[in-house]
N, C-alpha and C positions, 0 to 999 in steps of 0.2 A: 707827129701827126701831119698828114699832107694838108697844106693850106689851099692849094689850087690858086687860080687867079683871083685877085681882089678887085671888085668894082666899087670905086669910091662913092660913098653916099647914095645908096639906092633909097628910094622912097619907102618908108615903113608905113604899113597900113595896120589899123587896129583890128586884126582878124582874130577869130577864136583860136584857142590853143589846146593841144593835148601833148603831154609829155609821157612817153612810154618806154620802158626798158624791155629788151628781149633777152630772156634767160632760158637756159637749157643745159643739159649734159653735153659733154664733148661729142661732136659728130652727130647731133640729132637734127641738123639742117638749119641752124640759126642764121648763119651768114648767107646761106642760099635764099632763105625767106626774105631777109632784109634786102638782098639784091633785087628780088622780084617786086617787092613793094615799091622800091625806088623807081624801077623801070616802068611799072604799070601806072604809077601816078604821073608819068610824063616828066619826071625830074631830069633836068639836063645834067648828065654825068661827065660831060667833056671827054677828055682822052680816056678816062677810067672806064667809060661805057663799053669799050671794046673787049674788056676782060670780064671773067666771071668773078663772083665774090669780091665786089669792089670795095667792101669795107675792110677786108683783110689785106691791107696794103703792105704789111711787113713781110719780108722774105721768109722768116722763120714760121710765121703763121701759115703761109701758103705751102711750105714744105711739109709741115706737120699736120696740116688740115685742122688746126685748132685756133681759137681766138685767145690771144695773150693780153692784148691791150684793148681797153674799152675805147670806143669811138662814138662820135656824135655825127648825126646827119639829120636833115629835115626834108619833108615833102609836103606838098599841098594837095589835099583831097577836097574837092568842092571849094568852099571858102574857108576851110580850116587848116591851119598849119599843124603838122604832127612832127614833134621832135622825137627822133628815135635814138636810143642809146643801146649799142651792141655791147654786151658784157661777156667776160671770159666765162667758160664753163668749168674750169678746173679749180679745185679748192686752193691750190698753191697760189693762185692769183686772186685770193679773196680780198686783198687790199684794194684791188681795182673794183670788185663787186660792191663792197660795203659803201664806198664813198659815192659811186655812180648812182646807186639806188636813191640817194638823197635828192637827185634831180628829177625823179619820175613821180607820177601820180598813179600809175598803173603798170602792169607788166603782162607781156605775152609769155606764157609758159609752154615751150615746145617739148613734146614728148614723142619719141619714136613709136610708131604703131606696132612694131614687133617687140622691141626691147622693154617698153614701158618706162616708168620713172626710175632713174638710176641714182647712185649715191651723190653725184655732183648736183643733180636736180634737187635733191633734198637740201643741200647746202645753200644754194642760191634762193630757193623757194622760202626757206626758213627766214632768210634776211628780208625778203620782199613782204612776207606776211607780218613780220615784226614791225615793219615800217608802215603797216596798215594799207598797203596797196590793193587795188582791185585787180584780180587775176583773171585773164582770159586763157583758157586751156586750148592749145592748138595741138591736135593729134596729127602729127606729120608723117609723111611717107606711107600713106594708106594704099599707094600703088604697089607696095611690096607684096610679093607672092605669099609670104608667111605672116602677113599683118594679122594681129589679134586685137581688134579694136575694142570689143566689149571687155576683154580681160584687162587691157591697158587702162580703160576708163575706170574700172573698179579699183585698180591699183592706185590711180591718181587720187581718187576719193579717199582711200585708206590713208594715203600720205598726208593729205590735207588735215584729216582728223588727228593723225598722229602728231603733227606739228602744231596742233592747238589753234586751228583756224576758227575764226568767229562764224556765227550763223550766216552773216552777210557774205563772208568770204567763201563759205561752203556752197553758196548759191552761184557758182561760177558758170558763165556761158562756155559752150564747147564748140569749136570750129574744127572741121576736118580738112586736111590739106595735103597736097602733093606739091611741095615747094619747088621741086626741080622742074615740074611741068607748069608752074605758075598758076595753080588752080586751088580753089577752096570752096567749101560749102557747109551748110548747117546740118547736112545729112551725109553719112559715110558712103555715098555713091559717086564714084568717079565720073561716070557717064553724064551725070546731070550738072557737073561743074564746068564753068567756062573760063573764069578768071578769079582774081582775089577780091572782087567787090564785096562778097559776104564778110570777109575779114575786116575790110575797111569800115563797113557799116557797124560791125560789132565793136570795133575800137571806139567809134564816135558815140555809141549808145551806152557803153560800159565804163570807159575811163572818164572820170570827171574832169571838168575844166579846173585849172589851178585856182585854189581859193586864195586870193591875194588882196592886198590893200595898196592900190596904186598911189593913193594920196599920202600914205604914211612915210616916215623917214626911211631913207635908203638902207637896205640890208641885202648883202650878196655873199654867198659862201664860195670859196675857191675849192674845186674838187679835182682839178687836173691842171697840169702845167705843160706847155710846149715852148719851143724856143725858135725865134726868128732872127736871122743874121742882122736885120735892119732895126727891128723893134725890140729885140732882147726877149726877156721872159714874158710869156703871155699866159694869163690865168683864165681858166674856163670854169664857169659855174652858172648857177641859176639865180636870178634876181628874186628874192623871197618877198621883198616889200619895196614900195616906192618905184621911182623911175631913175635909171642911170643914163647920163648924157655924156657925149663926147666933150673933152676939155673941161669936165666938171672937177671941182675941188672936192676931195673925199678924205676920209680917215681910214688908214690901213691899220687893222688890228691883227697881230699875229697870234699864234696858239698860246703864247705866254701872257697875252693881254696887253702887250706894249703897243701904244698908239703912236702913229706917225702921220704927218700930213702928206698927201700925194695928189697927183693930178692925172686924170685919164687922158693918155696921149692918143689912144686908138680904141675904138669900140666897134665890135663886129658881131653879126648874127649869122646863124647857119642857114644856108640855102643849098639844098642838095648836099654834096660833099664839100662845098666851098664855104669860106668865111667871107661874108660881104660886109663892108664897112657901112654903118648906119649912124644917124645922128643921135638916136636914143633907143633904149630898150625898156619896156615896161615889166612890172612884176609878173612872174610866171614863166617868162621866156628864158632860154639858155643863151648865154652870150660869152664873148671873150673880151678881156681888157688887157691893154699894154701900157707901159710907161710907169708902172709902180715898182720901184726898186726893192729887191728882196722878197717879192711876193712868193708865197708858197702854199702848198696844199693845206687846207684847214683854216686859212686866214679869212677874215671878214673884211668886206669893203662897206663902209658905213657913211651915213650923212654927217657933214661937218658940225651942224648945230646940235644934233642929237645922236651921237655914236653909240648904238646898241649892238654889241657883237652877237653873232649866232653861236650856238653850242658847238665847239670843235668836234670833228668826226672821231668817234671811238673806233680804233682799229685793233683787232686781236693781235697779241704779241707773237713774235717769231718763235718757232719751236726747234729749229735746226741751225747749227752754225758750222762754218768752215773757215780755215785760214787761207787767205790769198796772199801770196808773197812773190817777190821778184824772182824771175827764172835765173837759177844759178847753175844750170847743167852745163856740160862742155859745149853744147850747141847754142847756148844763150846768145841772143842778138843776131843770129844768122837768118832768121825767118820772119821776125816781127819788126814793125816800125816803131812801136812804143814799148820800151823795155825797162825804163828806169823806175825807181820808187816814186819819183815825183809824178811821172805819167800815170802810174797805177793809182796813186792817192787821189789825184785830180779827177780821174774817171770814176772812181768808186763814190766819191762825195757828190759828184754831179748826178749820179744815179738816184741819190736821195731826193732830188728835186721832183722826180716823177713817180717814185715807188715808195709809198708811205709804209708798206709792210716790211721794208728792208732796214737793217741797222748796220752801221759801220763803226768799228772801234779801233783805235790805235793800240799797238802792243809795245812792249819794251824795245823791240827792234824797229828801226825806221823802214825796214824792207817788208814787214808783214802787217796784215790787217785782219781782224776778226769780222767776218761778214755773217749776219744772222738773217734768216728768211723763214718763209712759211712751209718749206719742204725742199726735198732734193731737186725737184723739177724747177721750182722757183729760182734756185741758185744756179742750176745748170743752164737755164735760159740766159741769165746774166753773163755767165762765162762764155757761152756760145756767141752772144752779141758782141762782147768785147773782143773775142778772137777774130770775128769778121771785120772789126774796125781796125785791126792791125796790132792788137796788144799781145804781148807775150807774158805769161805768168805761170805759176805753179800753185796747185791747190791741194789741201789735205783731205783726209777722209771726213765725211760729215759726222757731227756729233750732236746729240740732243742737248737742249738747254734745260737745266734743272732749276727748280724754284724752291725757296725755303718759305715755309708757312707754319706758324705755331710750333716751331722747333722740329718740324718734319721736313724731309727732303721729298719733293714731288717731281715727277717726270711726266712728259706728255704721252698720251696713248691715243690710239686710233681705232676706228671701226674699219674692217676690211671685208670687202665682198669679192669672192673669187668664183669664176665660172670655168670649169674644166670638163673634158670628156670623162665619163664615169670611171673609166679604167684607171685614171690617174688620181682617184679619190684618196687612196691609201697613202701615196707619197706626199700629197698635199697636207693631209692631217698630220703626218709624221713631221714634215718640215715646220709646220706652224707650231706644233707641240714643243719642238726643240727651242723655238724662239719665244716661248711663253704665251703663245696664242691660245685664247679660250674660245672654244666653239659655242656660238650662240644659237645658230640655226643651220639646218641643212635640208635640202630637198633635191629630188632628181626629176627632171622633166625632159622627156624625149632624148634620153641618153646623155644629157648634160647635168652635171652635179653643180648645185649652187650652194656656196658656203658663206656664212657670216661669222667672222672672228672678231674678237676684241683683243688687241695686242699692243704692248708698249711700242712707241715710235722707234726706240732703240733696236727692237727686234726686227723691224722692217728694213733697216739700213742694209743694203746688199741683197735683199730678198728678191726683188723683181727679176734681176738677171738670172738668178738661180731657178726661179719659178718658171721662166720661159724655157730654159734648157730642159728642166725636168718634164715639162708638159709638151715638149717638141714644138714650141711656138704656138700652141693651140689655146693656151690659158688666157683669161682676161682678169685683170686685177684693178679694183677701184678702192680708194681709201678716203676717209673723212676724219678730220681731227675731232676727237671726242672730249678732250679736256686734260687736266692734270690730276694725277693719282699718286698714292704713296709709291716710292721707288721699289721696283722689283729686285729680287736677288739676282746674282750674276746670270746673264742670258748667254747660254752657250750656243750661239749661232755657229753654224758649220765653219770651221777654220779652213783656210786654204794655204797652200805653199806656192811660192813663185819660183820660176826658172829665171836666174839672174845672169846677165852677161859677164863673162870672165874678163874680157878685154875690149878695148875700142877697135873698130874696124868695119868691114863690110861683110854681111852674112853670106855664107856660101851654101849651095845645095848639099854638098858633101857633109858639112858640119850639122846642118839642120836635120839631115836624115837620121843621124845618131841622136840628136837632141829630142826629136819628136817621140822617141820611144819612152822618154821620161814624163811626158805630159802633153798638153795642148799648146801649140805655138801661137803667139800673137803677131808674128812677123814672118814674111817670106824671104826668099833669097834676094841678094843685091841691095839690102837696106843698110844704111849707115847707122851704127849703134855706138854706145859708149859703155864703159865699165860701170856696173851697178844698175843698168837699165833692166827693167823686167821684160823679158821676151816671151814668157809663157806661164802656164799654170801647171804645177806638178800634179801627178796622180795621187800623191800622199800629202798630208797636211804639214809639210816641212819644206823650207827653202832649199834650193839646190843651185849651185853655181855651174854653168855650162859654157863651153866654148863653141860659139856658133859662127866663128870667123875662120875656123881651121881649114887650111887648104889640103887637098889630097896630094900625097907624095907622088912625084912623077916617076914613071917606070919606062922601060923600053917597049912595053906592050901597049898597043893602041886600044882604047876603050870607047864605047858609044857614049857621047856626051849627054844624050837625052835619057839614058838609063836611070840616072840618079834623080833627075827632075821629075820623071814620071811617077816615081815612088813617093814623092813628097805629098803629105796631106795638106790641103789648103788651110792657111792659118785662120784663126778666129779674130777678125778685125774688130776691135772694141770701139764702139761709139763713145762720145763724151760721157753720157749718162752711165753706160756700162763700165767705163773706166773708173768713174767716181764711186760706183757701187762696189767694184772689185777690190780696190786697194785696201791694204791693212793699215794699222796704226803707224807702222814704220815706213810707209810708202807715200808717194806723191804722184799727182798727175801733172805732167808738163804739157801746157796748152800753148800752141802757137797758131798763126793764121794758116799754116800748111800741115801741121802734124799734131797728133795727140799721142803722147808717150807716157807709159807708167815707169816709175823708177823708185829706187830705195832713197830714203832721206840721206843716209850715209852711203856715198857711191863707192868708195874704196873697199874692196872685199876684205883686206887685211884689217882695216879700222873697224869694220862692222863686227868682226869676230871678237874684238876687244871689248 
């Protein structure tokens, strides 16, 4: 989390407070709206002010256009301080959402004026309603040509009823906005809008002030952790009761209830995107504390005389696991900075400090670790982050986590919503049927078919890549964890066969020209490969060893050098997620800062046959 400049001991004033979370489906304009709220309130953003989406500071967030990590910022409107919490929109990062909502008293629910409420909207809204938060519905992107404002409003109301909202929660205010233009209003007429003042006013009148007891014994819950090279681990959380002061003696209580004496070495409050050191913070405000050894998410900071811990945050359990291991391919150590088991173990256990939804377990081998998370994307983001930090590793195919209950084996299942052009309806139903998908609902609107399936998580592994290929990249898929159900019988997902390199060397156009007749290639000419590397996918569901390094025999006849190259079909370059979805049970993905390769677990062709 970016700390920005620290201005030591600014004067704290007893201003009124509002704590509000901003929740929405991926790509509905959440970060853009936050950006505009900060700018129009006159908040000093420093160097960050020159860029768009100032809250999405992580490179992965900017590249993918999604929020992965929750962030805090504050602004002042009139004489009221508004703490804003930007939350992830994807269910795989539910660990972030659940704990961050504990800091808020209300929420802005952003809904796209054309798409309406989407599956991830359902996930985050369910959490906010369960927490009893007051919801403000913001119908965003009303400037879209195909905006369906009345339709979207009806769908939002249906969703609230479906999720069991109370009568008070159903009486939600509605604000219409075009976040990119920095405009909002209480009526869906863009011409009458000037700025975001109507939204600011709605926040002040709808979201209640924190109900706190300033004179009671100190209680604070840690919901997020960051690290500073000078101050060490920094805990972020909301003061639920009492007042916390710099240099104060406190009791640190971890999730297991173990109490230790500690002292606050540094206390800071949010001002804009920066953390500003302050002498004290009263109940209701969000603050950061440093100087407490071993502080972690879910811990309580309490009064020395009367230590009463808060209830630890309940986080839903992981549903998918993978094996992370040290890279042992012939190219190991050539492209990464951190390649040893010690490096890998330290980095994985360090991730637990920030990610409460992640689990790390040792195995019988010192070189392998079982990593469990909330979904394939959750784990893929971790792998991509490590890769960019200079780590080399290899990962296995994702597997679901089973659960035993009353003598029965249960497995996770998900609700899946698919949108495809109507002409692909048949192939979608067929593919989902093979994977034990149960069709719950289907409708066709303006040539687009909308499907709702219930399917075991096991059946979804490897589906997204196949779905995009079958729908020529036009399909949209959204998933939401549904719960644990009795284990399905064998799921016969479409098997694939791999083209496997026969020998180590450098690929040649001449050899690839022959190999591409056997299937789809993953690599082009002039690429270094090793024996046992997966270089393509066969047309049939069986593995095939091919020689892609073979040189053309020289003759006395002169030939055009570009004749072969022109006939080569461009390879299908797999992204990290695509590679993870593609591999079979006997395959691995080799991940380095420079390359993503798929390979067989047993590299030697002669040994694999045995």
